[in-house]
Kinemage of the C-alpha trace (Angstrom):
@kinemage 1
@onewidth
@group {chain A} dominant
@subgroup {mainchain}
@vectorlist {calphas} color= white
{ca met a 1} P 46.538 68.360 85.332
{ca his a 2} L 45.537 69.661 81.903
{ca pro a 3} L 42.139 68.243 80.762
{ca leu a 4} L 43.734 66.817 77.647
{ca arg a 5} L 46.265 64.888 79.705
{ca trp a 6} L 43.878 63.260 82.164
{ca arg a 7} L 41.552 62.283 79.305
{ca thr a 8} L 44.569 60.762 77.572
{ca cys a 9} L 45.462 58.840 80.733
{ca val a 10} L 41.916 57.492 81.009
{ca thr a 11} L 41.940 56.394 77.367
{ca leu a 12} L 45.346 54.715 77.631
{ca leu a 13} L 44.293 52.937 80.838
{ca ala a 14} L 41.121 51.676 79.141
{ca ala a 15} L 43.142 50.481 76.144
{ca phe a 16} L 45.633 48.678 78.421
{ca leu a 17} L 42.896 46.925 80.412
{ca cys a 18} L 41.169 45.990 77.170
{ca ala a 19} L 44.355 44.417 75.822
{ca val a 20} L 44.958 42.495 79.049
{ca cys a 21} L 41.386 41.171 79.209
{ca ile a 22} L 41.468 40.016 75.613
{ca ser a 23} L 44.941 38.461 75.865
{ca val a 24} L 43.781 35.886 78.451
{ca asn a 25} L 41.792 34.248 75.645
{ca phe a 26} L 44.935 33.545 73.636
{ca phe a 27} L 47.791 33.065 76.117
{ca ser a 28} L 48.296 30.863 79.171
{ca leu a 29} L 48.925 32.889 82.299
{ca pro a 30} L 50.802 32.005 85.497
{ca pro a 31} L 48.564 30.786 88.335
{ca ser a 32} L 49.362 33.914 90.351
{ca leu a 33} L 47.875 36.136 87.632
{ca glu a 34} L 44.845 33.946 86.989
{ca lys a 35} L 43.434 34.932 90.374
{ca ile a 36} L 43.426 38.664 89.622
{ca leu a 37} L 42.778 38.752 85.875
{ca pro a 38} L 39.398 38.090 84.219
{ca arg a 39} L 38.764 34.587 82.994
{ca pro a 40} L 38.530 33.815 79.254
{ca ile a 41} L 35.212 34.486 77.567
{ca his a 42} L 32.742 31.688 78.197
{ca leu a 43} L 31.049 30.059 75.222
{ca gly a 44} L 27.385 29.266 75.622
{ca leu a 45} L 25.596 26.023 74.998
{ca asp a 46} L 24.726 26.842 71.388
{ca leu a 47} L 28.398 27.486 70.559
{ca arg a 48} L 30.162 24.846 72.617
{ca gly a 49} L 27.600 22.048 72.610
{ca gly a 50} L 26.119 20.315 75.649
{ca ile a 51} L 22.661 19.784 77.113
{ca his a 52} L 19.758 22.064 77.920
{ca leu a 53} L 17.307 21.044 80.640
{ca thr a 54} L 14.091 22.476 81.991
{ca leu a 55} L 13.201 21.078 85.406
{ca gly a 56} L 9.893 21.319 87.225
{ca ala a 57} L 9.984 21.453 91.039
{ca asp a 58} L 7.175 19.999 93.179
{ca val a 59} L 7.026 22.863 95.651
{ca asp a 60} L 3.665 21.772 97.107
{ca gln a 61} L 5.129 18.448 98.194
{ca ala a 62} L 8.131 20.202 99.764
{ca val a 63} L 5.866 22.559 101.717
{ca ser a 64} L 3.823 19.590 102.902
{ca gln a 65} L 6.967 17.814 104.114
{ca ser a 66} L 8.153 20.962 105.901
{ca leu a 67} L 4.798 21.120 107.645
{ca ala a 68} L 5.137 17.484 108.733
{ca leu a 69} L 8.605 18.116 110.161
{ca met a 70} L 7.299 21.216 111.903
{ca gly a 71} L 4.574 19.063 113.437
{ca gln a 72} L 7.227 16.725 114.842
{ca asp a 73} L 9.099 19.689 116.346
{ca ile a 74} L 5.888 21.024 117.891
{ca arg a 75} L 5.007 17.625 119.334
{ca ser a 76} L 8.534 17.197 120.724
{ca ser a 77} L 8.437 20.662 122.325
{ca ala a 78} L 5.003 19.903 123.761
{ca asn a 79} L 6.257 16.639 125.280
{ca asp a 80} L 9.208 18.463 126.830
{ca ala a 81} L 6.733 20.917 128.356
{ca gly a 82} L 4.650 18.076 129.790
{ca ile a 83} L 1.831 18.409 127.237
{ca arg a 84} L 0.812 14.997 125.922
{ca thr a 85} L -0.832 15.226 122.514
{ca arg a 86} L -1.579 13.260 119.378
{ca leu a 87} L -0.635 14.598 115.983
{ca leu a 88} L -2.864 14.052 112.961
{ca arg a 89} L -2.313 15.209 109.411
{ca his a 90} L -4.956 16.341 106.939
{ca ala a 91} L -5.144 14.681 103.556
{ca asp a 92} L -4.489 18.022 101.814
{ca gly a 93} L -0.984 18.112 103.334
{ca arg a 94} L -1.411 21.746 104.426
{ca thr a 95} L -3.004 21.338 107.854
{ca leu a 96} L -2.048 19.620 111.111
{ca glu a 97} L -4.410 18.605 113.911
{ca phe a 98} L -3.379 18.293 117.534
{ca val a 99} L -5.489 16.374 120.030
{ca pro a 100} L -4.260 16.930 123.629
{ca his a 101} L -4.823 14.037 126.000
{ca lys a 102} L -6.233 16.375 128.650
{ca his a 103} L -8.688 19.251 128.351
{ca glu a 104} L -6.336 21.783 129.921
{ca gly a 105} L -3.728 20.878 127.309
{ca ile a 106} L -5.609 22.952 124.719
{ca glu a 107} L -4.689 26.223 126.381
{ca gln a 108} L -1.159 25.101 127.201
{ca leu a 109} L -0.484 23.966 123.644
{ca ser a 110} L -1.973 27.175 122.264
{ca asn a 111} L 0.367 29.240 124.461
{ca leu a 112} L 3.312 27.096 123.375
{ca leu a 113} L 2.550 27.675 119.703
{ca arg a 114} L 2.133 31.404 120.212
{ca asp a 115} L 5.405 31.754 122.123
{ca arg a 116} L 7.704 29.450 120.135
{ca phe a 117} L 6.111 28.926 116.716
{ca gly a 118} L 5.025 32.340 115.482
{ca gln a 119} L 5.058 31.150 111.859
{ca met a 120} L 2.041 28.923 112.546
{ca ala a 121} L -1.591 30.005 112.259
{ca val a 122} L -3.713 28.372 114.988
{ca gly a 123} L -7.424 27.770 114.492
{ca ser a 124} L -10.032 27.615 117.228
{ca ala a 125} L -10.548 24.362 119.143
{ca val a 126} L -13.384 22.108 117.944
{ca ser a 127} L -14.941 18.992 119.427
{ca ser a 128} L -14.532 15.625 117.728
{ca gly a 129} L -15.100 11.984 118.527
{ca ser a 130} L -11.514 11.693 119.809
{ca gly a 131} L -11.771 14.853 121.963
{ca glu a 132} L -11.077 18.528 121.471
{ca lys a 133} L -8.658 19.421 118.732
{ca phe a 134} L -7.514 22.413 116.801
{ca gln a 135} L -5.935 22.872 113.422
{ca val a 136} L -2.545 24.412 112.727
{ca ser a 137} L -1.106 25.555 109.393
{ca phe a 138} L 1.552 27.878 108.034
{ca arg a 139} L 0.738 31.563 107.966
{ca pro a 140} L 0.232 32.745 104.332
{ca glu a 141} L 3.156 35.163 104.424
{ca tyr a 142} L 5.436 32.502 105.897
{ca glu a 143} L 4.331 29.930 103.320
{ca lys a 144} L 5.109 32.378 100.505
{ca glu a 145} L 8.548 33.006 101.975
{ca leu a 146} L 9.025 29.251 102.403
{ca arg a 147} L 8.198 28.591 98.743
{ca asn a 148} L 10.722 31.193 97.619
{ca arg a 149} L 13.313 29.721 99.968
{ca ile a 150} L 12.664 26.233 98.624
{ca met a 151} L 13.296 27.356 95.047
{ca asp a 152} L 16.435 29.278 96.053
{ca gln a 153} L 17.750 26.269 97.943
{ca thr a 154} L 16.943 23.999 95.001
{ca ile a 155} L 18.968 26.200 92.653
{ca arg a 156} L 21.888 26.394 95.098
{ca thr a 157} L 21.837 22.639 95.588
{ca leu a 158} L 21.795 21.987 91.843
{ca arg a 159} L 24.669 24.407 91.363
{ca gly a 160} L 26.686 22.627 94.052
{ca arg a 161} L 26.120 19.257 92.403
{ca ile a 162} L 27.009 20.544 88.955
{ca asp a 163} L 30.173 22.221 90.255
{ca ala a 164} L 31.171 18.963 91.956
{ca phe a 165} L 30.445 17.116 88.710
{ca gly a 166} L 33.005 19.341 86.989
{ca val a 167} L 30.839 21.190 84.454
{ca ala a 168} L 32.529 24.424 83.422
{ca glu a 169} L 30.418 27.579 83.430
{ca pro a 170} L 26.891 26.153 83.865
{ca asp a 171} L 23.932 28.469 83.417
{ca ile a 172} L 21.255 27.862 86.080
{ca arg a 173} L 18.341 30.223 86.474
{ca leu a 174} L 14.772 30.344 87.748
{ca gln a 175} L 12.077 30.290 85.077
{ca gly a 176} L 8.592 31.172 86.288
{ca asp a 177} L 7.535 30.157 89.791
{ca asn a 178} L 8.552 26.499 89.891
{ca gln a 179} L 10.725 25.776 86.863
{ca ile a 180} L 14.513 25.847 86.550
{ca gln a 181} L 16.477 26.175 83.326
{ca ile a 182} L 19.912 24.561 83.206
{ca gln a 183} L 22.484 24.749 80.427
{ca leu a 184} L 25.594 22.579 80.674
{ca pro a 185} L 28.135 23.497 77.977
{ca gly a 186} L 30.660 20.847 77.050
{ca val a 187} L 28.906 17.928 78.801
{ca thr a 188} L 29.537 14.599 77.099
{ca asp a 189} L 28.247 12.093 79.681
{ca thr a 190} L 24.628 13.173 79.377
{ca gln a 191} L 23.103 10.201 81.195
{ca arg a 192} L 25.251 10.578 84.279
{ca ala a 193} L 24.620 14.325 84.392
{ca leu a 194} L 20.865 13.709 84.272
{ca gln a 195} L 21.077 11.210 87.100
{ca leu a 196} L 23.153 13.541 89.217
{ca ile a 197} L 20.995 16.600 88.602
{ca gly a 198} L 17.578 14.998 88.687
{ca arg a 199} L 18.166 12.870 91.754
{ca thr a 200} L 16.246 14.406 94.602
{ca ala a 201} L 18.430 12.714 97.246
{ca gln a 202} L 15.795 13.273 99.899
{ca leu a 203} L 16.993 11.204 102.806
{ca thr a 204} L 14.210 10.702 105.353
{ca phe a 205} L 13.741 8.448 108.365
{ca his a 206} L 10.305 6.893 108.995
{ca arg a 207} L 8.624 4.743 111.616
{ca val a 208} L 7.659 1.288 110.345
{ca arg a 209} L 4.006 0.507 111.019
{ca lys a 210} L 3.562 -3.038 112.301
{ca asp a 211} L -0.207 -2.567 112.761
{ca ala a 212} L -0.822 -2.608 108.987
{ca glu a 213} L -0.298 -5.183 106.262
{ca pro a 214} L -0.245 -4.836 102.464
{ca gly a 215} L -3.707 -5.403 101.038
{ca met a 216} L -5.455 -4.064 104.119
{ca ile a 217} L -6.930 -0.612 104.471
{ca met a 218} L -3.931 1.413 105.555
{ca pro a 219} L -4.271 3.773 108.500
{ca leu a 220} L -4.499 7.484 107.805
{ca gly a 221} L -1.123 9.087 107.283
{ca thr a 222} L 0.661 5.928 106.099
{ca ala a 223} L 1.910 4.728 102.716
{ca trp a 224} L 3.587 1.708 101.177
{ca tyr a 225} L 7.243 2.201 100.202
{ca pro a 226} L 9.212 -0.212 98.001
{ca tyr a 227} L 12.608 -1.394 99.137
{ca ala a 228} L 15.870 -1.564 97.228
{ca thr a 229} L 16.614 -4.895 95.580
{ca glu a 230} L 19.742 -5.484 97.631
{ca glu a 231} L 20.058 -5.552 101.393
{ca lys a 232} L 21.242 -2.228 102.807
{ca ser a 233} L 21.631 -1.476 106.467
{ca leu a 234} L 22.332 1.361 108.849
{ca thr a 235} L 24.930 0.558 111.535
{ca ser a 236} L 24.649 -3.161 112.423
{ca pro a 237} L 21.100 -4.346 113.101
{ca ser a 238} L 20.735 -7.605 114.962
{ca arg a 239} L 18.701 -9.163 112.199
{ca arg a 240} L 17.708 -8.468 108.654
{ca pro a 241} L 14.138 -7.099 108.350
{ca asp a 242} L 11.553 -9.155 106.522
{ca phe a 243} L 10.574 -6.949 103.611
{ca ser a 244} L 8.036 -8.853 101.467
{ca gly a 245} L 8.395 -6.321 98.643
{ca gly a 246} L 8.144 -3.214 100.766
{ca leu a 247} L 6.998 -1.740 104.047
{ca ile a 248} L 4.163 0.423 105.281
{ca leu a 249} L 5.590 3.562 106.858
{ca asp a 250} L 4.329 6.757 108.359
{ca lys a 251} L 4.250 9.393 105.631
{ca ala a 252} L 5.484 12.040 108.042
{ca pro a 253} L 9.237 11.581 108.488
{ca leu a 254} L 10.735 11.581 111.955
{ca leu a 255} L 13.964 13.067 110.659
{ca ser a 256} L 15.244 14.358 107.332
{ca gly a 257} L 18.656 14.515 105.741
{ca gln a 258} L 18.689 18.311 105.609
{ca asp a 259} L 21.064 18.349 108.580
{ca ile a 260} L 23.726 16.248 106.847
{ca val a 261} L 26.999 18.191 106.876
{ca asp a 262} L 29.257 15.611 105.245
{ca ala a 263} L 28.995 12.477 103.115
{ca arg a 264} L 31.914 10.435 101.813
{ca pro a 265} L 32.424 7.125 100.008
{ca ala a 266} L 33.825 4.549 102.416
{ca phe a 267} L 34.099 0.794 103.066
{ca asp a 268} L 32.175 -1.137 105.688
{ca glu a 269} L 33.423 -3.971 107.887
{ca arg a 270} L 32.850 -6.419 105.002
{ca asn a 271} L 34.991 -4.248 102.704
{ca gln a 272} L 31.894 -3.274 100.686
{ca val a 273} L 31.474 0.215 99.252
{ca cys a 274} L 29.196 2.384 101.400
{ca val a 275} L 28.429 6.053 102.000
{ca ser a 276} L 29.313 7.446 105.416
{ca ile a 277} L 27.182 10.385 106.572
{ca gln a 278} L 27.692 12.897 109.387
{ca phe a 279} L 24.867 14.974 110.876
{ca ser a 280} L 25.149 18.499 112.229
{ca ser a 281} L 24.858 19.024 115.984
{ca arg a 282} L 21.136 19.679 115.617
{ca gly a 283} L 20.672 16.644 113.388
{ca ala a 284} L 22.761 14.494 115.734
{ca asp a 285} L 20.531 15.460 118.669
{ca gln a 286} L 17.405 14.645 116.679
{ca phe a 287} L 18.895 11.360 115.472
{ca glu a 288} L 19.770 10.421 119.052
{ca arg a 289} L 16.278 11.318 120.279
{ca val a 290} L 14.554 9.364 117.498
{ca thr a 291} L 16.660 6.243 118.001
{ca glu a 292} L 16.050 6.431 121.745
{ca glu a 293} L 12.274 6.541 121.199
{ca leu a 294} L 12.399 3.595 118.776
{ca ile a 295} L 14.492 1.126 120.760
{ca his a 296} L 13.467 -2.431 119.753
{ca gln a 297} L 11.369 -0.991 116.903
{ca gln a 298} L 11.961 -1.023 113.177
{ca phe a 299} L 13.232 2.169 111.594
{ca ala a 300} L 13.283 2.793 107.829
{ca ile a 301} L 15.828 4.922 105.986
{ca val a 302} L 14.259 6.153 102.738
{ca leu a 303} L 16.170 7.730 99.871
{ca asp a 304} L 14.061 9.238 97.090
{ca gly a 305} L 11.024 7.199 98.097
{ca val a 306} L 12.883 3.860 98.185
{ca ile a 307} L 13.748 2.039 101.406
{ca gln a 308} L 17.507 1.715 101.654
{ca ser a 309} L 17.541 -0.047 105.001
{ca ala a 310} L 15.162 -0.871 107.823
{ca pro a 311} L 17.119 -1.863 110.906
{ca val a 312} L 15.727 -2.696 114.316
{ca ile a 313} L 17.153 -0.112 116.687
{ca gln a 314} L 18.876 -1.922 119.539
{ca gln a 315} L 20.199 1.103 121.398
{ca lys a 316} L 20.379 4.858 121.282
{ca ile a 317} L 22.803 6.036 118.557
{ca ser a 318} L 24.903 9.029 119.595
{ca gly a 319} L 27.497 11.044 117.734
{ca gly a 320} L 25.440 11.701 114.608
{ca lys a 321} L 27.315 9.211 112.418
{ca ala a 322} L 25.723 6.572 110.209
{ca ser a 323} L 26.383 4.732 106.982
{ca ile a 324} L 24.357 3.499 104.045
{ca thr a 325} L 25.689 0.229 102.669
{ca gly a 326} L 24.681 -1.929 99.764
{ca ser a 327} L 25.625 -2.958 96.253
{ca phe a 328} L 27.100 0.397 95.277
{ca thr a 329} L 29.794 0.753 92.692
{ca thr a 330} L 32.540 3.239 93.456
{ca glu a 331} L 31.056 5.723 90.969
{ca glu a 332} L 27.546 5.331 92.411
{ca ala a 333} L 28.838 5.881 95.948
{ca gln a 334} L 30.730 8.957 94.771
{ca asp a 335} L 27.653 10.415 93.076
{ca leu a 336} L 25.452 9.667 96.088
{ca ala a 337} L 27.994 11.334 98.372
{ca val a 338} L 28.017 14.385 96.092
{ca val a 339} L 24.248 14.830 96.180
{ca leu a 340} L 24.050 14.214 99.933
{ca arg a 341} L 26.971 16.502 100.682
{ca ser a 342} L 25.617 19.308 98.527
{ca gly a 343} L 22.264 18.837 100.230
{ca ser a 344} L 19.102 17.053 99.323
{ca leu a 345} L 16.812 18.890 96.986
{ca pro a 346} L 14.060 20.416 99.112
{ca ala a 347} L 11.605 19.755 96.281
{ca glu a 348} L 11.396 16.828 93.904
{ca val a 349} L 12.349 17.816 90.377
{ca lys a 350} L 11.334 16.283 87.082
{ca val a 351} L 12.871 16.819 83.670
{ca leu a 352} L 10.260 18.628 81.584
{ca glu a 353} L 12.458 19.288 78.564
{ca glu a 354} L 15.824 18.010 77.393
{ca arg a 355} L 17.774 19.172 74.356
{ca thr a 356} L 21.235 18.147 73.249
{ca val a 357} L 23.434 20.413 71.141
{ca gly a 358} L 26.378 18.817 69.349
{ca pro a 359} L 29.748 20.576 69.252
{ca ser a 360} L 29.748 20.455 65.465
{ca leu a 361} L 26.629 22.621 65.392
{ca gly a 362} L 28.383 25.032 67.749
{ca ala a 363} L 31.434 25.162 65.475
{ca asp a 364} L 29.215 25.913 62.479
{ca ser a 365} L 27.504 28.683 64.459
{ca ile a 366} L 30.836 30.248 65.403
{ca arg a 367} L 32.025 30.091 61.787
{ca ala a 368} L 28.806 31.668 60.500
{ca gly a 369} L 28.918 34.348 63.208
{ca leu a 370} L 32.530 35.225 62.409
{ca ile a 371} L 31.743 35.491 58.702
{ca ala a 372} L 28.762 37.745 59.435
{ca gly a 373} L 30.842 39.910 61.771
{ca val a 374} L 33.735 40.272 59.320
{ca val a 375} L 31.446 41.067 56.377
{ca gly a 376} L 29.513 43.610 58.436
{ca ala a 377} L 32.663 45.248 59.791
{ca val a 378} L 34.324 45.489 56.360
{ca gly a 379} L 31.178 46.953 54.820
{ca val a 380} L 30.787 49.577 57.541
{ca met a 381} L 34.469 50.514 57.392
{ca leu a 382} L 34.399 50.971 53.607
{ca ile a 383} L 31.362 53.220 53.780
{ca met a 384} L 32.862 55.341 56.569
{ca gln a 385} L 36.187 55.613 54.754
{ca ile a 386} L 34.574 56.688 51.473
{ca ser a 387} L 32.191 59.141 53.138
{ca tyr a 388} L 34.476 60.884 55.635
{ca gly a 389} L 38.105 60.372 54.580
{ca leu a 390} L 40.508 60.654 57.523
{ca ser a 391} L 37.549 61.145 59.855
{ca gly a 392} L 36.188 57.862 58.557
{ca leu a 393} L 39.530 56.225 59.349
{ca leu a 394} L 39.237 57.557 62.883
{ca ala a 395} L 35.682 56.163 63.106
{ca asn a 396} L 36.971 52.769 61.972
{ca leu a 397} L 39.651 52.855 64.680
{ca met a 398} L 36.955 53.715 67.212
{ca leu a 399} L 34.899 50.798 65.895
{ca thr a 400} L 37.835 48.432 66.506
{ca phe a 401} L 38.308 49.889 69.994
{ca thr a 402} L 34.577 49.477 70.688
{ca ile a 403} L 34.589 45.785 69.771
{ca gly a 404} L 37.694 45.299 71.929
{ca leu a 405} L 35.976 46.942 74.897
{ca leu a 406} L 32.903 44.798 74.286
{ca phe a 407} L 34.828 41.526 74.489
{ca ala a 408} L 36.837 42.801 77.463
{ca gly a 409} L 33.554 43.557 79.240
{ca leu a 410} L 32.317 40.034 78.559
{ca gly a 411} L 35.412 38.698 80.309
{ca ile a 412} L 35.288 41.136 83.248
{ca phe a 413} L 31.633 40.457 84.060
{ca gly a 414} L 31.917 36.720 83.434
{ca ala a 415} L 29.212 36.871 80.762
{ca thr a 416} L 28.614 33.983 78.381
{ca leu a 417} L 28.885 34.471 74.637
{ca thr a 418} L 25.973 32.800 72.856
{ca leu a 419} L 24.778 32.737 69.261
{ca pro a 420} L 22.351 35.624 69.924
{ca gly a 421} L 25.310 37.310 71.598
{ca ile a 422} L 27.214 37.122 68.315
{ca ala a 423} L 24.196 38.778 66.710
{ca gly a 424} L 24.547 41.511 69.332
{ca val a 425} L 28.198 41.973 68.334
{ca val a 426} L 27.241 42.312 64.672
{ca leu a 427} L 24.503 44.791 65.622
{ca thr a 428} L 27.026 46.759 67.691
{ca ile a 429} L 29.266 47.063 64.638
{ca gly a 430} L 26.469 48.794 62.772
{ca met a 431} L 25.276 50.915 65.689
{ca ser a 432} L 28.680 52.031 66.971
{ca val a 433} L 29.303 54.323 63.992
{ca asp a 434} L 25.924 56.062 64.406
{ca ala a 435} L 27.359 58.369 67.041
{ca asn a 436} L 30.323 59.192 64.804
{ca val a 437} L 28.009 59.967 61.907
{ca leu a 438} L 25.977 62.348 64.088
{ca val a 439} L 29.132 64.137 65.253
{ca phe a 440} L 30.693 64.301 61.804
{ca glu a 441} L 27.556 65.666 60.167
{ca arg a 442} L 27.209 68.265 62.904
{ca ile a 443} L 30.842 69.355 62.397
{ca arg a 444} L 30.197 69.642 58.658
{ca glu a 445} L 27.278 71.955 59.334
{ca glu a 446} L 29.356 74.145 61.621
{ca ile a 447} L 32.198 74.330 59.076
{ca gly a 448} L 29.614 75.243 56.428
{ca arg a 449} L 28.679 78.210 58.627
{ca arg a 450} L 32.311 79.396 58.424
{ca leu a 451} L 33.160 78.616 62.050
{ca pro a 452} L 36.840 78.060 62.851
{ca ile a 453} L 37.878 74.448 63.018
{ca pro a 454} L 38.321 74.238 66.829
{ca glu a 455} L 34.959 75.862 67.442
{ca ala a 456} L 33.263 73.689 64.802
{ca val a 457} L 34.623 70.525 66.410
{ca ala a 458} L 33.632 71.629 69.909
{ca ala a 459} L 30.144 72.598 68.715
{ca gly a 460} L 29.753 69.361 66.784
{ca phe a 461} L 30.455 67.182 69.819
{ca arg a 462} L 28.446 69.432 72.142
{ca glu a 463} L 25.329 69.560 69.986
{ca ala a 464} L 25.416 65.859 69.028
{ca arg a 465} L 25.971 64.641 72.602
{ca ser a 466} L 22.341 64.956 73.692
{ca ser a 467} L 21.069 63.100 70.613
{ca ile a 468} L 23.625 60.330 71.125
{ca leu a 469} L 22.759 59.926 74.828
{ca asp a 470} L 18.994 59.929 74.207
{ca ala a 471} L 19.150 57.366 71.400
{ca asn a 472} L 21.463 55.023 73.288
{ca phe a 473} L 19.620 55.404 76.604
{ca thr a 474} L 16.390 54.125 75.060
{ca thr a 475} L 18.271 51.164 73.590
{ca leu a 476} L 19.822 50.464 76.995
{ca leu a 477} L 16.338 50.407 78.518
{ca thr a 478} L 15.297 47.865 75.898
{ca ala a 479} L 18.340 45.727 76.713
{ca ala a 480} L 17.499 45.937 80.439
{ca val a 481} L 13.941 44.738 79.784
{ca leu a 482} L 15.220 41.864 77.644
{ca tyr a 483} L 17.655 40.842 80.377
{ca gln a 484} L 15.058 41.050 83.145
{ca phe a 485} L 12.316 39.072 81.452
{ca gly a 486} L 14.196 37.003 78.882
{ca thr a 487} L 15.676 33.534 79.170
{ca gly a 488} L 19.271 32.394 78.543
{ca pro a 489} L 19.853 33.188 74.830
{ca ile a 490} L 17.841 36.422 75.004
{ca arg a 491} L 19.789 37.495 78.067
{ca gly a 492} L 23.026 36.794 76.215
{ca phe a 493} L 21.889 39.118 73.438
{ca ala a 494} L 20.863 41.783 75.973
{ca val a 495} L 24.222 41.691 77.769
{ca thr a 496} L 26.187 41.951 74.536
{ca leu a 497} L 23.971 44.757 73.252
{ca ala a 498} L 24.264 46.750 76.480
{ca leu a 499} L 28.053 46.379 76.646
{ca gly a 500} L 28.317 47.362 72.979
{ca ile a 501} L 26.230 50.497 73.513
{ca leu a 502} L 28.258 51.615 76.530
{ca ala a 503} L 31.532 50.962 74.705
{ca ser a 504} L 30.393 52.826 71.576
{ca met a 505} L 29.297 55.870 73.607
{ca phe a 506} L 32.673 55.949 75.373
{ca thr a 507} L 34.671 55.756 72.153
{ca ala a 508} L 32.462 58.120 70.131
{ca ile a 509} L 31.989 60.868 72.734
{ca phe a 510} L 35.161 60.619 74.814
{ca val a 511} L 37.956 58.982 72.807
{ca ser a 512} L 37.001 60.381 69.416
{ca his a 513} L 36.764 63.903 70.865
{ca leu a 514} L 40.190 63.403 72.432
{ca cys a 515} L 41.673 62.448 69.035
{ca phe a 516} L 40.207 65.581 67.412
{ca asp a 517} L 41.611 67.783 70.187
{ca trp a 518} L 45.096 66.269 69.875
{ca trp a 519} L 44.978 66.676 66.075
{ca ile a 520} L 43.908 70.319 66.316
{ca arg a 521} L 46.509 71.046 68.989
{ca arg a 522} L 49.198 69.609 66.728
{ca asn a 523} L 48.089 71.122 63.391
{ca gly a 524} L 46.464 74.343 64.534
{ca ala a 525} L 43.165 75.841 63.377
{ca val a 526} L 43.375 74.580 59.814
{ca asn a 527} L 41.483 71.799 58.087
{ca ser a 528} L 44.301 69.321 57.743
{ca gly a 529} L 42.059 66.515 56.555
{ca leu a 530} L 40.844 64.964 59.795
{ca thr a 531} L 37.752 67.129 60.152
{ca pro a 532} L 34.907 66.302 57.717
{ca his a 533} L 34.676 68.568 54.707
{ca ala a 534} L 31.937 71.124 54.351
{ca ala a 535} L 28.747 70.348 52.503
{ca ala a 536} L 30.085 71.738 49.271
{ca asp a 537} L 32.907 69.159 49.256
{ca arg a 538} L 30.629 66.119 49.783
């Protein structure tokens, strides 16, 4: 195929895709096409209105809880292997102590940890008043990986909750080591969104300590937990526990809600709204084991640090099914099911910053951005038209094509248009003609040297190409740095700037050159007005 033809095919294909991607913003498409075509351009928080949140995650507490659960797994594995041991927990929450009942258990437990729990660092055995013991903690490299995994899981859990809440195009990203930035465009029920997002939904199961009373010195590793104001129960306990304002529980949970695979609003035998939960196979086995160990003992179900129920276990509970009942409204049960089904947050989160943007402010921003874009585009087009005649008209057409490609790219990549993004569009309008100016001036110089028109055009594009690529490559590097280290609005500007640069290079180097070649092929080696005039005509 002739080079001119394949370049024409590429240009026409790009123009067709650009038109299709832009049209989805103005026309409703059949459902069959919506699956294959890009979605409409997303408007950011500053344009659409909504809420902006910065959450802080308590990663240290999550690591401490993971260590406690690991201690329960180690103790259970040791019991299965015939090694009887006591488990103690340091006040710093980062170290566990095991005290075997027999001297030979030290070596056996050490071998067990080495063979099955390679992520644990085992200290040397030391003598104490209660016998020989040794300390166990996470290895540093594993703890670092665990912290990263906790933050990733927190972000995924928050995204699942927000998607279930029905927020369109949320922006959720990690900020620093333990902070999360969330933008929710179009949210109107701010209070409910905050409750849904900020609720940790950490469902844990604790042993009730009957050997301690409020007001007494509590044993090591215990804490007082308040109970919910209304009676809530798991399954059907034989009697209602006597709360007296709260209960003293073991801090270390026997089981967590991380193995919940399903949670749904339901109705109990009294036709009261409840939340039915289903454990995974692993969680069901653990739940069965725990309830078997605690037969005729009190067992507390704690949600976000508040006791939801504290039944007396009458028999082993198999099947991994349970329910949380109480004075829930239908909406509360639905929200609780959402957060449990999407997974409990592995780390407690607190709202550090909250900002609300009204839709009227967004409308004003869009109006101001459109005015700035139109004024900038008209000014640039007038200057190019006056300075370069028909070549200036071609540059203006390339400018229109560049902006079309920019908005098509926003739709293809699912990027969000923000107020700084509009600034990037306006900046692209000014920068996109730079390449044309370089080419046109170079062609003028070659014509001034009495080169034939075809050779002057070819030399102009060839000599200007390196300058265009160098200048735009450095700007692309700047955009990449802004995207990597910037936050939401800055990233929006970086994405728009990068797409604008790529589109302008394509139109100025490839499409514009194609138009010159077609014009020369049609009109021959004469200056028919498209090529810029020589210096004497300026």
